N, C-alpha and C positions, 0 to 999 in steps of 0.2 A: 855528675849530680841527680842524674836517673835513680844511681842508688844510694846516694844518702838522701836523700828524698821518699825513699820509696818505705812503707810503714812496716816495720816486724812482724813475722809471727811468730806465736809460742806455744810448745806444746809439756806435754809432761804424761809420761809413759812409766805404768810397771813392770818390769822384763823379770822374767823366771831367768835367772843364771844356774851355771854351774861356777862355784864359787872353794878355794881351797879346802876353809873351815864350815861345813854342812851349820856347826852347832853354833859360830859366830852369831853374834846379832846381826837380826835382819839377813841372816844366809840363807840363800836362794831365790833371794827375791829383791831387786834395786828401783828407786824411782831415777830417772832422767828427764831431766825441764831441760826443752831444747830453745833456742831463738835460731827462727833461717830467716836471713837476707837475702838478696838474689845471688851473691857470689861469693857468701861466705855464712860460716853459723858457729852458735857456742852451745859448750854441754856442761849443766852440772849436774852432777850425780851422788847420791847418798842411799849407803843402806841401810840407815835410822841410828849408827854409832858415829861415822866420818862421812866427810864429803870431797867430793875430786870435782876440778873442771877440766875443761879444755875451749881455746878458742883457737876456730881454724881460720886462718887469713887468708883473703884472695889469693898469695900465691900459693900457698899452701893446697888450697881448692885446687888451685888451677893445673898444678903438681901432680895430684893424683888424680883428677881428671885424665890428664895426659897418661899418666902409665896405665888407667881401665881404657882409653881409646876413646873416651867420651867425651864430648859437650859439660860444660860445668853445672850447665842448669838442670842437665839427665843426671848429674853424679849427684847434685843435690834434692832431685827430687825422690831418687833412688833409695839416698841416705834418708829422708824425712820419712819416707813408707814404713822402713824399719826400726825408726829410733823413735818416730810419732806413734805407732803402734805396733802392738806385743803382732807379730807375727807367728803362729804356731809351727810354718813349716822352717824356720830358721832356728840354729841352734846360738845362745846366745853364751857369751862366757865374761866372767870380769875378774879374775890374777890380777895377782902385785908381778909390778915391771918397775925397777930399780926403787925408787922413794914414792913410786905414783903407782899408779892402775894402768892396767890396758882392756878397754871392752871391744870386745870382739862379736860379729855375727856372722851369720852364714846365707848366701842366697846362690840360687844358680841360675844362669845365663847359660842359653842355649844346650843347655843339657850336661854345665859343666856347673860343679858346686865350687864356688870361689866363699872367700873367706874376708870379710875388711877389718882391718883394726884401727882403732883411736888411742893416741897413750894421753890419760891424765892427772894431772898435778894435784898435790895434794890442797886444797883452796885454802886461802892466807886466811881467812875467818871460818871455820868448816858451821861454827852454831849460825853464824849469819846468814851461809847458803844453806843450812838446812831449814831454819825460819822461811828464805824464800822460797823453796820446794815444797813447806806445808803448808805456806800462804796459797801460793798459787791452786795448790789441792784443793784449801779449802773453797778458794773464793769460784774456782770451778767448779765443787762442788753445787755448792749455793746456788751461783749461776741451774745448773741442770736443778736443783733442785725445784727454784722456782719455774725454770719453763716445764716441770714436770705437772709443776700445783696449774700452772696457766693452761697447761695444752688438758689437765684435765679439768679445769673447769669449762674450756672451751667445747670439751667431749660431752660433759654433763649439761651444757647448754644445748650443744647440738641435739643430746637425745632425746633432750626434753623437748624444744622444739621439732623434733622429728612425730613424740607421739604423738604433740597438739597437731601436727601437720596429717598424720593417721585417722584418729579422731575425725577432725574438721571433714576429712575425704569421708569417711564412713559416715559420717551425716548427710554430707552433700548430695553420698550415694541414695542414704536412704529418700529423704526427700526427693531426688530428682527420679526414684522407682514410687512415692507417691504418687507426683504430681503425674507422671506417665500414666499412672494407672485411672484416676481420678480422670483427665483428658480422655483417657482410653475409653472410660466410662459415659461419659458427657455424649462422645464422638459417635457411640453405639446408639444413644438415645436418638440422636439429633439424625441419623441414617436410620432407623427404624421407622421415625415420624415421616423424616420424606421418603422413604416406602411406601409408607401408607396413605399417603396424599398421591403418590403413582396411581395409583393400585384404586384410588376412588376416581381419579382422570380418567383414567382408562375404561372403569365401569362406565362412567359419566357419556365419556366419549362411544363408547360401545351402544348405551343407550340407544345417545344420538344418530347413531349410524343406522342401527336397526328401525328406529320411527321414523328415517328418512327413508328405508328401503321399501317400505312395504309402500307408499305413494305409489310411489316409482314404479314398482312391479305390477300393479294394478293398468298404471296407465300402459305400461307396455302391454300387458295383457290386453287394455280395451285397443289401442293400435293393433296388434296380433290381429286380434278380431274382426276390425274395421278392416285390414289390407285382403282378408280372405275372402269378405265381401265381394258375388261378384256384380258389376255393374249393369245397368239395367240398357238394354238398347233400343233406343226411344224411337232412333230413325228407322230400326228393322220393327216396329210394332207401325213406327207408321208407315213403312213400304209395304207391311204385309195388309193395313189396312188398305192401303191402297189398291195393294194388289187384288183384296177382296173384291173390292166397289168392283161392280160390272163396266168394262168399257163402253165409254159412249159411240165408240165406232166398231164396227166389227162387220162381218158381212154374214147374214142370215141370222144371227144374235138378237136377245131380247134385249131393251133398252135399259132393264134393273134386274140386278140380281133376283136369284130367288129366294124367301123367306128362309129354308133351312141352310143358304151359306153363311146368310149376317147372320143368326143364333150362333155355329160354332163357331166363329170371329169372334164374338162378344165373351165365349167361353174361355177361349185361349187367352182374352186380351186380362180377364178376372183372374185366370190361374196364374199368370206370371206376376200380376201386382200380389198376389197370394202369397208367394213361393218370396217377394223381396222383400215384405214385410216380416217373415220365418226368419231369414239370415240375420237380418238387422238386430 
């Protein structure tokens, strides 16, 4: 059930083969159309003049796989590799074999060169087989052409979008550079203005500090001069005057001092008061 439900794959390849008569129509090249299924495959071969077919059944494929000591899936994958695509390292041949033809190709396995052969029978309807192969090739060519056109259009569209993106990127870069330059210019102007204001404030602060410093220095100088003034010892003057007065008691002395002593004491007192006023 799984085999019947599996969708077949189709391939068609042009193989360069060695033929018995190179001058024959299509000599040197054949078209091999293959249908691949999970456990079997079928071939339709034409050289442009004739057509041959081969239908490898499940039993035949399994027998060939056992002969080559391979699983069926591996055997089919290797056959598809050499019949769906021309392998330059392989030697293909297409010779007569009785009423039909034998298709063979070589491959290497573990350093040993091996050859596979499949016998093909003449197609029951050669023209129909050739037409089927040509239709498949034309359809494939059309699909490839359409795909090339779509890819080309997509490439051109992507190329145009890439160019637009580059132009837009250049424009953004230019606008960014202009914006940065304008912002830098404004920033420099604002910075210079702030610097000028700071200098003005510093000058004002320095002027105020110098104006406040002058009165303080004068006050300090006055305070220092006041501190250097010697205090008048009033008590000593009084004591001196008291000492200068004659003692009311005493043995053998006068009750009043002499006029000369009174005059000397008065002169000393006036001299001290004069010195005090001078120091102030």
